[in-house]
ZATORTI-641840 format. One line per field, with one value per atom (N, C-alpha, C): residue number from 1; atom name; x, y, z. Coordinates in Angstrom, 3 decimals, m for minus. Example, Ala and Ser with C-alpha at 12.3 -4.5 7.8 and 13.67 -1.06 7.14 Angstrom:
! ZATORTI-641840
nr c(1 | 1 | 1 | 2 | 2 | 2)
atom c(N | CA | C | N | CA | C)
east c(13.190 | 12.300 | 13.200 | 12.850 | 13.670 | 12.900)
north c(m5.690 | m4.500 | m3.300 | m2.250 | m1.060 | 0.030)
up c(7.800 | 7.800 | 7.800 | 7.080 | 7.140 | 7.870)
END
This chain:
! ZATORTI-641840
nr c(1 | 1 | 1 | 2 | 2 | 2 | 3 | 3 | 3 | 4 | 4 | 4 | 5 | 5 | 5 | 6 | 6 | 6 | 7 | 7 | 7 | 8 | 8 | 8 | 9 | 9 | 9 | 10 | 10 | 10 | 11 | 11 | 11 | 12 | 12 | 12 | 13 | 13 | 13 | 14 | 14 | 14 | 15 | 15 | 15 | 16 | 16 | 16 | 17 | 17 | 17 | 18 | 18 | 18 | 19 | 19 | 19 | 20 | 20 | 20 | 21 | 21 | 21 | 22 | 22 | 22 | 23 | 23 | 23 | 24 | 24 | 24 | 25 | 25 | 25 | 26 | 26 | 26 | 27 | 27 | 27 | 28 | 28 | 28 | 29 | 29 | 29 | 30 | 30 | 30 | 31 | 31 | 31 | 32 | 32 | 32 | 33 | 33 | 33 | 34 | 34 | 34 | 35 | 35 | 35 | 36 | 36 | 36 | 37 | 37 | 37 | 38 | 38 | 38 | 39 | 39 | 39 | 40 | 40 | 40 | 41 | 41 | 41 | 42 | 42 | 42 | 43 | 43 | 43 | 44 | 44 | 44 | 45 | 45 | 45 | 46 | 46 | 46 | 47 | 47 | 47 | 48 | 48 | 48 | 49 | 49 | 49 | 50 | 50 | 50 | 51 | 51 | 51 | 52 | 52 | 52 | 53 | 53 | 53 | 54 | 54 | 54 | 55 | 55 | 55 | 56 | 56 | 56 | 57 | 57 | 57 | 58 | 58 | 58 | 59 | 59 | 59 | 60 | 60 | 60 | 61 | 61 | 61 | 62 | 62 | 62 | 63 | 63 | 63 | 64 | 64 | 64 | 65 | 65 | 65 | 66 | 66 | 66 | 67 | 67 | 67 | 68 | 68 | 68 | 69 | 69 | 69 | 70 | 70 | 70 | 71 | 71 | 71 | 72 | 72 | 72 | 73 | 73 | 73 | 74 | 74 | 74 | 75 | 75 | 75 | 76 | 76 | 76 | 77 | 77 | 77 | 78 | 78 | 78 | 79 | 79 | 79 | 80 | 80 | 80 | 81 | 81 | 81 | 82 | 82 | 82 | 83 | 83 | 83 | 84 | 84 | 84 | 85 | 85 | 85 | 86 | 86 | 86 | 87 | 87 | 87 | 88 | 88 | 88 | 89 | 89 | 89 | 90 | 90 | 90 | 91 | 91 | 91 | 92 | 92 | 92 | 93 | 93 | 93 | 94 | 94 | 94 | 95 | 95 | 95 | 96 | 96 | 96 | 97 | 97 | 97 | 98 | 98 | 98 | 99 | 99 | 99 | 100 | 100 | 100)
atom c(N | CA | C | N | CA | C | N | CA | C | N | CA | C | N | CA | C | N | CA | C | N | CA | C | N | CA | C | N | CA | C | N | CA | C | N | CA | C | N | CA | C | N | CA | C | N | CA | C | N | CA | C | N | CA | C | N | CA | C | N | CA | C | N | CA | C | N | CA | C | N | CA | C | N | CA | C | N | CA | C | N | CA | C | N | CA | C | N | CA | C | N | CA | C | N | CA | C | N | CA | C | N | CA | C | N | CA | C | N | CA | C | N | CA | C | N | CA | C | N | CA | C | N | CA | C | N | CA | C | N | CA | C | N | CA | C | N | CA | C | N | CA | C | N | CA | C | N | CA | C | N | CA | C | N | CA | C | N | CA | C | N | CA | C | N | CA | C | N | CA | C | N | CA | C | N | CA | C | N | CA | C | N | CA | C | N | CA | C | N | CA | C | N | CA | C | N | CA | C | N | CA | C | N | CA | C | N | CA | C | N | CA | C | N | CA | C | N | CA | C | N | CA | C | N | CA | C | N | CA | C | N | CA | C | N | CA | C | N | CA | C | N | CA | C | N | CA | C | N | CA | C | N | CA | C | N | CA | C | N | CA | C | N | CA | C | N | CA | C | N | CA | C | N | CA | C | N | CA | C | N | CA | C | N | CA | C | N | CA | C | N | CA | C | N | CA | C | N | CA | C | N | CA | C | N | CA | C | N | CA | C | N | CA | C | N | CA | C | N | CA | C | N | CA | C | N | CA | C | N | CA | C | N | CA | C | N | CA | C | N | CA | C | N | CA | C | N | CA | C)
east c(27.976 | 28.473 | 29.136 | 28.898 | 29.446 | 30.913 | 31.634 | 33.059 | 33.352 | 32.648 | 32.954 | 32.795 | 31.798 | 31.588 | 32.763 | 33.269 | 34.426 | 35.625 | 35.870 | 37.004 | 36.853 | 35.669 | 35.436 | 35.691 | 35.176 | 35.385 | 36.870 | 37.637 | 39.079 | 39.755 | 39.343 | 39.956 | 39.702 | 38.469 | 38.175 | 38.786 | 39.079 | 39.741 | 41.256 | 41.800 | 43.247 | 43.863 | 44.915 | 45.573 | 46.424 | 46.342 | 47.174 | 47.831 | 49.148 | 49.835 | 49.695 | 48.951 | 48.717 | 48.397 | 48.758 | 48.586 | 49.225 | 50.376 | 51.155 | 50.683 | 49.718 | 49.211 | 48.612 | 48.475 | 47.743 | 46.256 | 45.591 | 44.157 | 43.502 | 42.295 | 41.599 | 41.373 | 41.638 | 41.466 | 40.073 | 39.053 | 37.681 | 37.417 | 38.258 | 38.076 | 38.828 | 39.647 | 40.420 | 39.501 | 39.895 | 39.121 | 39.692 | 38.975 | 39.461 | 40.782 | 40.918 | 42.176 | 43.317 | 43.039 | 44.050 | 44.502 | 43.554 | 43.885 | 44.713 | 44.336 | 45.107 | 46.532 | 46.645 | 47.963 | 48.845 | 48.281 | 49.066 | 49.473 | 48.582 | 48.912 | 50.078 | 50.039 | 51.115 | 52.437 | 52.396 | 53.609 | 54.252 | 53.437 | 53.969 | 54.445 | 53.720 | 54.152 | 55.513 | 55.731 | 57.012 | 58.145 | 57.827 | 58.842 | 59.159 | 58.385 | 58.569 | 59.721 | 60.616 | 61.754 | 62.110 | 63.395 | 63.890 | 64.148 | 64.339 | 64.690 | 63.560 | 63.911 | 62.906 | 61.769 | 62.030 | 60.968 | 59.877 | 60.102 | 59.055 | 57.849 | 58.074 | 56.977 | 55.960 | 56.361 | 55.479 | 54.433 | 54.742 | 53.859 | 52.428 | 52.219 | 50.837 | 50.094 | 50.810 | 50.171 | 49.780 | 50.653 | 50.325 | 49.097 | 49.034 | 47.881 | 46.606 | 46.722 | 45.554 | 45.038 | 45.942 | 45.505 | 44.808 | 45.291 | 44.624 | 43.237 | 43.147 | 41.861 | 40.886 | 41.396 | 40.560 | 40.026 | 40.891 | 40.467 | 39.409 | 39.631 | 38.676 | 37.344 | 37.380 | 36.151 | 35.375 | 36.073 | 35.414 | 34.792 | 35.515 | 34.973 | 33.725 | 33.801 | 32.699 | 31.444 | 31.628 | 30.481 | 30.062 | 30.847 | 30.533 | 30.759 | 31.659 | 31.938 | 32.881 | 32.501 | 33.336 | 34.485 | 34.291 | 35.330 | 35.269 | 36.334 | 36.403 | 35.228 | 34.838 | 33.770 | 32.414 | 32.270 | 31.020 | 30.953 | 32.056 | 32.087 | 31.372 | 30.998 | 30.431 | 31.436 | 30.991 | 31.910 | 32.755 | 32.180 | 32.942 | 34.093 | 33.855 | 34.892 | 36.010 | 35.632 | 36.625 | 37.522 | 36.932 | 37.719 | 38.632 | 38.102 | 38.915 | 40.079 | 39.810 | 40.873 | 41.886 | 41.459 | 42.383 | 43.533 | 43.259 | 44.329 | 45.280 | 44.759 | 45.597 | 46.414 | 45.863 | 46.518 | 47.522 | 47.545 | 48.370 | 47.912 | 46.637 | 46.040 | 45.923 | 45.547 | 45.632 | 46.782 | 47.791 | 48.986 | 48.723 | 49.509 | 49.395 | 49.511 | 48.627 | 48.583 | 47.559 | 46.939 | 45.833 | 46.136 | 47.416 | 47.727 | 47.404 | 47.124 | 46.820 | 48.112 | 48.190 | 49.302 | 49.220 | 50.348 | 50.325 | 50.616)
north c(33.833 | 35.143 | 35.031 | 35.990 | 35.924 | 36.349 | 35.880 | 36.168 | 37.671 | 38.490 | 39.926 | 40.595 | 40.174 | 40.750 | 40.415 | 39.189 | 38.774 | 39.638 | 39.816 | 40.627 | 42.061 | 42.644 | 44.006 | 44.103 | 43.154 | 43.165 | 43.122 | 42.302 | 42.220 | 43.540 | 44.155 | 45.414 | 46.523 | 46.710 | 47.831 | 47.614 | 46.373 | 46.105 | 46.204 | 46.178 | 46.181 | 47.425 | 47.255 | 48.378 | 49.204 | 50.508 | 51.459 | 52.348 | 52.460 | 53.296 | 54.757 | 55.503 | 56.921 | 57.610 | 58.855 | 59.610 | 58.891 | 58.266 | 57.652 | 56.303 | 55.682 | 54.381 | 53.619 | 52.295 | 51.497 | 51.763 | 52.119 | 52.387 | 51.565 | 51.073 | 50.330 | 51.216 | 50.658 | 51.395 | 52.012 | 51.285 | 51.774 | 53.010 | 53.279 | 54.441 | 55.687 | 55.553 | 56.703 | 57.794 | 59.037 | 60.206 | 60.798 | 61.757 | 62.447 | 63.159 | 63.702 | 64.350 | 63.339 | 62.134 | 61.076 | 60.762 | 60.648 | 60.330 | 61.446 | 62.700 | 63.835 | 63.826 | 63.588 | 63.568 | 62.482 | 61.274 | 60.181 | 60.492 | 61.077 | 61.454 | 62.435 | 63.431 | 64.427 | 63.797 | 62.908 | 62.225 | 61.416 | 60.664 | 59.808 | 60.628 | 61.689 | 62.547 | 63.166 | 63.560 | 64.141 | 63.121 | 61.835 | 60.781 | 60.330 | 60.783 | 60.358 | 61.130 | 60.403 | 61.028 | 60.260 | 60.011 | 59.276 | 57.835 | 57.012 | 55.617 | 54.838 | 54.007 | 53.133 | 53.896 | 55.107 | 55.838 | 56.317 | 56.227 | 56.569 | 55.640 | 54.452 | 53.494 | 53.996 | 54.966 | 55.504 | 56.456 | 57.071 | 58.082 | 57.573 | 56.385 | 55.927 | 55.684 | 55.278 | 55.051 | 56.396 | 57.384 | 58.737 | 59.264 | 59.046 | 59.491 | 58.768 | 57.501 | 56.748 | 57.297 | 57.702 | 58.311 | 59.642 | 60.388 | 61.635 | 61.326 | 60.287 | 59.864 | 59.471 | 58.766 | 58.404 | 59.661 | 60.628 | 61.873 | 62.595 | 62.680 | 63.373 | 62.629 | 61.302 | 60.509 | 60.726 | 60.743 | 60.964 | 62.359 | 63.340 | 64.705 | 64.770 | 64.174 | 64.216 | 63.542 | 62.456 | 61.706 | 62.149 | 63.034 | 63.483 | 62.413 | 61.474 | 60.374 | 60.830 | 60.576 | 60.937 | 59.945 | 58.710 | 57.688 | 56.772 | 56.010 | 55.078 | 54.099 | 53.643 | 52.643 | 53.163 | 54.469 | 55.030 | 55.053 | 54.732 | 54.698 | 53.456 | 53.498 | 52.338 | 51.183 | 49.994 | 48.864 | 48.563 | 48.672 | 48.404 | 49.397 | 50.649 | 51.683 | 51.362 | 50.929 | 50.591 | 49.457 | 48.413 | 47.273 | 47.699 | 48.472 | 48.926 | 49.793 | 50.760 | 51.650 | 50.923 | 49.917 | 49.174 | 48.582 | 48.163 | 47.636 | 48.752 | 49.894 | 51.022 | 51.578 | 51.509 | 52.045 | 51.066 | 49.859 | 48.764 | 48.315 | 48.548 | 47.924 | 46.438 | 46.144 | 44.802 | 44.859 | 44.049 | 44.085 | 43.551 | 44.003 | 43.431 | 41.906 | 41.223 | 39.771 | 39.286 | 40.231 | 39.877 | 39.727 | 39.701 | 39.550 | 40.802 | 40.622 | 41.749 | 42.248 | 43.566 | 44.138 | 43.617 | 43.392 | 42.960 | 44.131)
up c(32.756 | 32.383 | 31.021 | 30.151 | 28.800 | 28.780 | 27.791 | 27.631 | 27.595 | 26.769 | 26.740 | 28.111 | 28.898 | 30.222 | 31.137 | 31.049 | 31.848 | 31.492 | 30.213 | 29.766 | 30.269 | 30.137 | 30.605 | 32.105 | 32.877 | 34.321 | 34.672 | 33.959 | 34.193 | 33.851 | 32.766 | 32.324 | 33.337 | 33.771 | 34.682 | 36.063 | 36.438 | 37.725 | 37.639 | 36.433 | 36.234 | 36.867 | 37.655 | 38.318 | 37.375 | 37.554 | 36.816 | 37.863 | 37.826 | 38.811 | 38.394 | 39.200 | 38.928 | 40.256 | 40.383 | 41.631 | 42.817 | 42.559 | 43.628 | 44.128 | 43.441 | 43.886 | 42.713 | 42.899 | 41.914 | 42.094 | 41.022 | 41.051 | 39.947 | 40.181 | 39.128 | 37.898 | 36.738 | 35.488 | 35.399 | 35.825 | 35.748 | 36.588 | 37.587 | 38.451 | 37.977 | 36.931 | 36.472 | 35.942 | 36.200 | 35.789 | 34.511 | 33.966 | 32.770 | 33.079 | 34.280 | 34.660 | 34.727 | 35.225 | 35.234 | 33.808 | 32.903 | 31.505 | 30.881 | 31.136 | 30.611 | 31.165 | 32.463 | 33.104 | 32.509 | 32.341 | 31.768 | 30.333 | 29.546 | 28.166 | 28.156 | 29.039 | 29.104 | 29.536 | 30.535 | 30.999 | 29.881 | 29.181 | 28.112 | 26.918 | 26.595 | 25.490 | 25.806 | 27.070 | 27.475 | 27.393 | 27.541 | 27.497 | 26.076 | 25.104 | 23.715 | 23.087 | 22.471 | 21.806 | 20.549 | 20.381 | 19.222 | 19.596 | 18.593 | 18.821 | 19.475 | 20.447 | 21.071 | 21.755 | 22.235 | 22.919 | 21.970 | 20.672 | 19.695 | 19.845 | 20.403 | 20.596 | 21.621 | 22.434 | 23.465 | 22.863 | 21.732 | 21.129 | 20.894 | 20.313 | 20.107 | 21.422 | 22.454 | 23.750 | 24.360 | 24.246 | 24.726 | 23.993 | 22.692 | 21.912 | 22.358 | 22.691 | 23.158 | 24.485 | 25.380 | 26.644 | 26.367 | 25.398 | 25.022 | 24.450 | 23.629 | 23.064 | 24.179 | 25.198 | 26.334 | 27.024 | 27.291 | 27.945 | 27.113 | 25.806 | 24.933 | 24.885 | 24.877 | 24.865 | 26.155 | 27.271 | 28.556 | 28.623 | 28.104 | 28.075 | 27.209 | 26.031 | 25.072 | 25.621 | 26.369 | 26.884 | 28.280 | 28.895 | 30.245 | 31.294 | 31.015 | 31.939 | 33.048 | 34.286 | 35.428 | 35.624 | 35.155 | 35.271 | 34.048 | 33.857 | 32.731 | 32.759 | 33.937 | 34.028 | 33.548 | 33.386 | 32.877 | 31.350 | 30.697 | 29.231 | 28.711 | 27.444 | 26.779 | 26.883 | 27.286 | 27.447 | 26.211 | 25.040 | 23.809 | 23.658 | 24.015 | 23.950 | 24.944 | 26.147 | 27.172 | 26.688 | 26.141 | 25.663 | 24.517 | 23.577 | 22.439 | 22.906 | 23.769 | 24.233 | 25.110 | 25.851 | 26.718 | 25.912 | 24.696 | 23.837 | 23.428 | 23.046 | 22.628 | 23.786 | 25.008 | 26.198 | 26.805 | 26.277 | 26.773 | 28.155 | 28.500 | 29.673 | 29.355 | 28.117 | 27.541 | 26.554 | 26.784 | 25.954 | 24.553 | 23.576 | 22.233 | 22.326 | 21.681 | 21.767 | 22.771 | 23.506 | 24.376 | 25.853 | 26.249 | 27.666 | 28.459 | 29.738 | 30.608 | 31.244 | 31.494 | 32.241 | 33.670 | 34.306 | 35.717 | 36.605)
END
């Protein structure tokens, strides 16, 4: 199995707490992405919380990408897009580590 495929598999299996439970990132819907973007945007303010703004924007970008491509879930997106967005969403932390 190639390295990029391994990374993609890890990313889509990574749990994201949404709708009251941990759900695999690959199963998230466009509505999940919109909801997370709205939650994070509402939490953005001054000082340290300003760091949340780019992550909120990335969730909005994910929702718009899913809408544009007609994807019902994250796992239906182009793998390269999933890997790229995972970094912006902090599914993969800056520096390459995975969220636990």
